Phi, psi and omega in degrees: 000060182273202182290152175267354188292326180262013183266157178284162177306322182293318181292325176295317180299321178293317181295318179300317177297323177294318180292322176298321176298317178297319177297320179295322179295319180296322176295322175296320179294319179298314182297328179279346184284151179293156178290162177297321181299315179294319176297318181296317177297317181296318180293322180301314181298318180296311179300316180300324181285337181275335183280150181302151180304320184295324177292320177298323180290323175297318181299325181284332185271327189268130176275174175304308179296323177296323180293316178299323178291319180296317180291322175300314179298320177298315181296316181297317177295322178294320174298318178293318180294330181269357179076027182265146177274127184300327187293331179288338181286144179288000000 
């Protein structure tokens, strides 16, 4: 599958036909592939099975705002433990 510049018209037509066939094969493969949503759900289920039970329980109990507060508190405690001034952080 080299350059088409030095090829005869017939060779060009053959190469174009080969490439069109490859594009058709790719389109068929894409059509048979699972959707992004299905993949995301499947990956989510696998990850859920891999994480410890305690983390799954926390995810069920902690809402978005509570999680933000907890992460900010953790960041602040780390800064205090490391002797960093919170005002200097961006």
